[in-house]
Steps between C-alpha positions, in 0.01 A plus 500: 500500500617166658261220595585557865402868479179416317401252770578762770283755321218262452502396873513875594206587287302203611555595859400858431184388325406272795571777746290744299211260490527426875503879570209599268276207575360623835403828338348329197303269727378789713363694191351183361336414835340843517282385209408161658234404754599329823456147370719571193776649719540168689462284193763241434697521279511889538282698270740698283266673256278811571140444586203727513453573872713821538195736498331265760806501730534875466137552594544277801812690602316829475216364720757398762599852561580838341766340278565795267522747790744272682701472175517877479607518873787262422601694184483842674704389804752318279551787259528772759731284716718412202543863382570633839739223615701509175547884514580507876735200467674683213538816708646314799719289277635810330592653836680190617682447167613856412514711818735493790364587847566410859377156598417398143626140532347447844163624373515289191592197722183576711293516181627150398446360854125580472491230224565243782187595693214250409172663399311307767705675776361837398132406449376577852678841559422606140137400539464692825671809354290516181167423667589790740526719182157381403632330190327171534360395156691785335732451200774721658529241781632258242698747287695705757664247730709328232610810300879543428570140625857389565525283197393783270750737657781246480409413138497858380818586684688216332379607161584864560859426605564419131391847384812712421551773742648707210143535358389658821792736521449612146132569570596698815741712298226570248282630789271204550357462848520180701135434435552557127801262499290231665209531262682579174818294529478237774147362437532467118834323554364240737177451307546126470542474877193711552303270270621184684414653841156598358428143402617355832314767706173451308516126531581530867194723575263325259556174669517640853277291727589513867488867571183577296333203675577665839428868426229484221219317676207623296413332169477831312849598606683173471737387213486217254724237674295531817171487314593186311628330819151567656342304223681185612349458848505164684148360550351681205460409135800631303435594141844468361397632156416832658830501701710423187302760299593758758862384502519511121363854494728609778817378338443693179640833634821330604545335161434831321742688727776243445448498122526878496823523702659155424787634277613719794443244778810284456738790445352674797554196721861458387563872541484452871790261498765775512704524817423767745 
């Protein structure tokens, strides 16, 4: 190895180490701050070692509202939404990728055009429609409107374009039904893409703030991001230790999900790069 190559490697590794520290530090500080009291959080220089106030912060968080019930609401909505949207997006992507029917390209273009509609433009009509159904403060009001979103359909279609059609033809010759082909051949083949979409969908719903803020107006039905935002109210004393404790507990499911599916995430993302 030449001296020039060694210098390049050293610079590269140094940059990666600095980038990793910069990326990890906010999470580290959040977890550490969940164990500090309010004065220690604003201490200068920053307090970077755990303290003994986690139980106190958690107790204060529980006294501010039904924290564990709200956490369960968020988990339930996110899991049901993720499972449903991944499956429905896979079904729609399979149809657009492997079947020929009249108006397919026009319909797919319409699906993509819906990605250009800002969420804020749909808030009022969606709110009036769902309140007319009597779904105010109901989890289905958050789950159903975003199912089979355009990004998920596009993402799964792009991945399914790479599945060899010969596999499907061989399965048909063996007498497999279209539903069987989808479940036994297509889904296992695009498992990395399903994993990637699972992570993205869960993160999207877990951190969803605007729509739950509008439609889930009771404290017992709301979600974690809305609940934590209500703890930071102008004109009132803000206990940042409690807020950061809630944020630290709330981010754990996302970290666990990513660690479980991380080996499939990158391959799933790149799998959508094939040309349609």
